[in-house]
C-alpha positions, 0 to 999 in steps of 0.5 A: 787894474789900469787907470781908465783914462779914455772914453767911447761914445756909441749910438744904439737903440734906446730899447737895446740900451735899456734892456742891456742895463736892466740885464746887467743890473739883474746880474749885479754888474755895471754895464760899463764893466760888462762892455769892458770885459767884452772888449777885452775878450774880443781883442784877445780873440782877434789879437792873441799875441800882444804887440801885434795888430788884430786881424782886419775885418771886411765890410761885413765885419767878418775876418778877411 
């Protein structure tokens, strides 16, 4: 696994965060692990060929 040397801060509703953390714990997973996996799969889905930029999203967060 590569070294994790960057961070990201996001603002979300407290209830969502608390529920997310609780669900992750119930699966014996760290919330950060679940988010990293989601991000990796999302990038792979939109950017299946390494070295190319992902497809742009429009203002509705949908593929153009």
